[in-house]
C-alpha positions in Angstrom: -30.2 -14.0 27.5 -29.8 -10.2 28.3 -28.4 -8.0 25.6 -24.9 -6.7 26.1 -24.7 -3.0 26.8 -22.3 -0.7 25.0 -21.9 2.8 26.4 -20.9 5.4 23.8 -19.0 8.4 25.2 -18.6 11.6 23.2 -17.6 15.2 23.8 -20.4 17.3 25.3 -21.2 19.9 22.7 -22.3 23.5 23.0 -24.1 26.0 20.8 -20.6 27.3 19.7 -19.3 23.8 18.7 -17.5 23.8 15.3 -18.5 21.5 12.5 -15.6 19.2 13.2 -16.7 18.9 16.8 -20.4 18.3 16.0 -19.4 15.5 13.6 -19.1 13.2 16.6 -22.9 13.0 16.7 -22.8 11.3 13.3 -20.3 8.8 14.7 -22.5 8.1 17.6 -25.6 7.4 15.5 -23.8 5.2 13.0 -21.7 3.3 15.5 -24.9 2.7 17.6 -26.8 1.4 14.6 -23.9 -1.0 13.7 -23.8 -2.3 17.3 -27.5 -2.8 17.4 -27.4 -4.8 14.2 -25.2 -7.3 16.2 -27.7 -7.4 19.1 -26.0 -4.9 21.4 -28.0 -2.5 23.5 -26.5 1.0 23.3 -26.6 4.0 25.5 -25.1 7.4 24.7 -23.4 9.6 27.3 -21.9 13.1 26.7 -18.7 13.8 28.6 -17.5 17.0 30.3 -15.0 17.7 33.0 -17.1 16.0 35.7 -15.4 12.6 35.2 -16.6 11.5 38.7 -20.2 11.6 37.4 -19.2 9.6 34.3 -17.4 7.0 36.5 -20.5 6.6 38.6 -22.6 6.0 35.5 -20.3 3.4 34.3 -20.2 1.6 37.6 -24.0 1.7 37.8 -24.7 0.7 34.2 -21.9 -1.9 34.1 -21.5 -1.9 30.3 -19.7 -4.8 28.6 -17.8 -2.2 26.6 -17.3 1.5 26.4 -17.0 3.1 22.9 -14.6 6.0 23.4 -15.5 8.7 20.9 -14.2 11.6 23.0 -11.9 13.9 21.0 -11.6 16.7 23.5 -13.1 17.9 26.8 -14.8 21.3 26.9 -13.2 22.0 23.5 -9.6 21.4 24.7 -7.7 18.7 22.9 -5.0 18.6 25.6 -7.5 16.8 27.9 -8.2 13.9 25.5 -6.1 11.4 27.5 -8.2 11.9 30.6 -11.2 9.7 29.5 -9.1 6.6 28.6 -7.2 7.2 31.8 -10.5 7.1 33.8 -11.7 4.0 31.8 -8.4 2.2 32.5 -8.7 3.1 36.2 -12.2 1.6 36.4 -11.1 -1.5 34.5 -13.9 -1.5 31.9 -13.1 -2.6 28.3 -13.0 0.4 25.9 -12.4 0.9 22.3 -9.2 2.5 20.9 -5.9 3.2 22.5 -4.8 3.8 26.1 -4.3 7.2 27.7 -0.5 6.8 27.3 -0.8 6.2 23.6 -3.2 9.0 23.0 -1.2 11.5 25.0 2.0 10.6 23.3 0.5 10.7 19.8 -1.7 13.8 20.3 1.1 16.2 21.3 2.4 16.6 17.8 5.9 17.9 18.6 6.5 15.2 21.2 5.2 12.5 18.9 7.6 13.5 16.1 10.5 13.7 18.5 9.6 10.2 19.8 9.5 8.9 16.2 12.8 10.5 15.2 14.5 9.0 18.2 13.4 5.6 17.0 14.5 6.0 13.4 11.2 7.1 11.8 11.5 10.2 9.7 9.3 13.1 10.8 9.4 16.8 10.0 11.5 18.9 12.3 10.0 21.6 14.4 11.0 25.3 14.5 12.5 26.1 17.8 12.2 29.3 19.8 15.1 31.7 19.0 15.6 30.3 15.5 14.7 33.6 13.8 17.0 34.2 10.9 16.8 36.8 8.1 18.3 34.4 5.7 16.1 31.5 6.5 14.3 30.3 3.4 12.8 27.1 4.9 9.1 26.5 4.1 7.2 25.9 7.4 3.7 24.9 8.1 2.0 26.2 11.2 -0.4 23.8 13.1 -2.2 23.5 16.3 -0.1 21.6 18.8 -3.0 19.5 20.2 -6.1 19.9 18.1 -6.9 17.7 15.1 -9.4 18.0 12.2 -7.1 20.6 10.5 -8.2 23.5 12.8 -6.8 26.8 11.5 -5.2 25.1 8.5 -5.3 27.0 5.2 -3.0 28.2 2.4 -1.7 30.9 4.8 -0.5 28.2 7.1 2.5 27.5 4.8 5.1 30.3 5.0 8.7 30.9 4.1 11.2 31.8 6.7 11.2 31.6 10.5 10.0 35.2 11.1 6.9 34.5 9.0 6.3 31.3 10.9 6.5 33.0 14.3 4.1 35.7 13.0 1.6 33.0 11.9 1.9 31.2 15.2 1.0 34.4 17.0 -1.9 35.1 14.6 -3.3 31.6 15.2 -3.0 31.8 18.9 -4.9 35.1 18.9 -7.5 33.8 16.5 -8.2 30.3 17.8 -6.5 30.2 21.2 -4.5 27.2 22.3 -0.9 26.3 21.4 0.6 26.4 17.9 3.9 25.4 16.4 5.7 25.3 13.1 7.3 22.3 11.4 9.1 21.9 8.1 6.7 21.6 5.2 7.4 18.4 3.3 6.8 18.3 -0.4 5.5 15.0 -1.7 2.6 12.6 -2.1 0.2 12.4 0.9 -1.2 9.2 2.2 -3.7 8.5 4.9 -3.1 4.9 6.0 -5.6 3.2 8.2 -4.9 0.2 10.5 -7.3 -2.1 12.3 -6.5 -4.7 14.9 -7.2 -8.3 13.9 -6.4 -11.2 16.2 -4.2 -8.9 18.2 -2.1 -7.7 15.2 -2.2 -4.5 13.1 -3.8 -5.1 9.7 -2.8 -2.3 7.3 -5.7 -1.4 5.1 -5.4 -0.3 1.5 -3.3 2.8 1.0 -5.4 6.0 0.4 -3.6 8.9 -1.4 -5.0 12.4 -1.1 -5.0 13.9 -4.5 -5.3 17.6 -5.3 -7.4 18.1 -8.5 -6.6 21.2 -10.6 -4.6 22.8 -7.9 -2.5 25.8 -9.1 1.2 25.0 -8.9 1.8 27.8 -6.4 -0.8 26.5 -3.9 0.5 24.3 -1.1 -1.0 20.9 -1.3 -2.6 20.5 2.1 -5.9 19.2 3.3 -7.1 22.2 5.2 -10.1 22.9 7.4 -12.4 23.9 4.4 -11.4 20.7 2.5 -12.6 18.6 5.4 -15.6 20.5 6.7 -17.0 23.0 4.2 -18.9 20.9 1.6 -19.6 24.1 -0.4 -16.0 25.0 -0.9 -13.8 24.3 -3.9 -11.2 22.8 -1.7 -13.7 20.2 -0.5 -14.3 18.9 -4.1 -10.7 19.4 -5.2 -9.2 17.2 -2.5 -10.1 13.6 -3.3 -9.2 10.2 -1.8 -7.8 7.6 -4.2 -6.7 4.0 -3.5 -3.6 3.4 -5.4 -1.1 0.6 -6.2 2.5 1.6 -5.6 5.7 -0.1 -6.6 6.3 -3.1 -4.4 9.3 -1.4 -2.6 7.3 1.7 -1.9 4.3 -0.2 -0.7 6.5 -2.3 1.6 8.2 0.8 3.0 4.9 2.6 3.8 3.4 -0.5 5.3 6.5 -1.1 7.5 6.5 2.5 8.7 2.8 2.3 9.7 3.4 -1.0 11.6 6.4 0.5 13.3 4.3 3.5 14.5 1.6 1.1 15.8 4.2 -0.7 17.9 6.1 2.3 19.0 3.0 4.2 20.3 1.4 1.0 21.7 -1.8 1.5 19.7 -4.9 -0.6 20.1 -8.0 -1.3 18.1 -7.7 1.1 15.2 -5.6 4.1 14.0 -4.6 6.2 11.1 -1.1 7.3 10.1 -0.7 10.3 7.8 2.4 10.2 5.6 4.2 12.3 3.1 6.3 10.3 0.5 9.1 12.6 -0.6 10.3 12.4 -4.2 13.7 11.1 -2.9 11.8 8.1 -1.4 11.9 9.2 2.3 8.7 8.3 4.2 7.9 11.2 6.6 5.2 10.6 9.2 3.1 13.7 9.7 0.7 12.5 12.3 -0.4 9.4 14.2 -4.2 9.5 14.9 -4.9 7.0 17.7 -8.8 7.2 17.4 -9.7 8.5 13.9 -13.2 9.4 12.9 -15.6 6.4 12.4 -18.4 7.9 10.3 -19.3 6.0 7.1 -17.9 8.7 4.8 -14.6 9.2 6.7 -11.3 7.9 5.5 -11.0 5.0 7.9 -14.4 3.4 6.8 -13.5 4.1 3.2 -10.2 2.1 3.6 -12.0 -0.7 5.4 -14.5 -0.9 2.5 -11.7 -1.0 0.0 -10.2 -3.8 2.0 -13.4 -5.8 1.8 -14.6 -5.0 5.3 -18.2 -3.5 5.5 -19.0 -0.9 8.1 -20.8 -3.1 10.5 -18.0 -5.7 10.4 -15.5 -2.9 11.0 -17.3 -1.8 14.1 -17.5 -5.4 15.3 -13.7 -5.8 14.9 -13.1 -2.7 16.9 -15.3 -3.9 19.7 -13.7 -7.4 19.6 -10.2 -5.7 19.9 -11.5 -3.8 23.0 -12.8 -7.0 24.6 -9.5 -8.8 24.0 -7.2 -8.6 27.0 -4.3 -6.3 26.0 -1.5 -4.3 27.5 -2.7 -0.7 27.1 0.6 1.1 27.3 3.2 2.3 24.8 6.1 0.0 24.2 9.7 1.1 23.6 10.3 -0.8 20.4 11.9 0.3 17.2 
């Protein structure tokens, strides 16, 4: 019996690729090894803007499944929906969410407006023209499209709209791309992973990001250094902990994550980042449709905590891709 072929797609890297971009090569190696342990044959294909060439490869190779590890095209996060759109057009099974779900969840301002319109609390964005000398709101400035905490550090949290617009301009000049400011939410931060099981979202154990020995005046954020600079103090000071919450809090966080899964029409696997305010309000910071799949990333850690080893986790993601599903977002509350 011939071995099934899985084609792994990832961003085509360059000599200038950042550590967060180059991390995809670890995902490729580890996912390939897991698939091969189940008897799959794997092939790896970098992806750039020549999607016609990729489409031809897929049609020629006829893989049983495509593993979509593409997080940007040519370093531009705005283009991330293009690959799942192509895969959906071809009709080949692929891991993760549809182009609709990825587009809707990746544009951070649109995603939050979508959630608020369906009763999910999310930080409000600073609008153009809102400059006010008396504004004492704390804002956090983020990239509109890019993930992996690009450009995020202590200086990203500012007080007042004038300072926020100045930081937006600074980030645009420094990193390029589009930037925005949203209200900074105080509270406990949770990264909550979800894996599809028998067509339903299974919420994995809740991971809280803890900030060890952080000075009181420092904003508690998981910045770029905390994720990608292993030699930094932030890297060692931001630690993941799996916690037990009061039954009511646990139920509220779980219900919010499940609602996000349905609202965005997610498939396969996802992660929802949340701030739990001291008043009990659950604020959704981000919905990550295709989170990192390396063994040391948060998604795999949550799976292990839930009794799912790495190879089994990959097997479930592949099984979800092979299961016929409606890959579009659904207008549900």
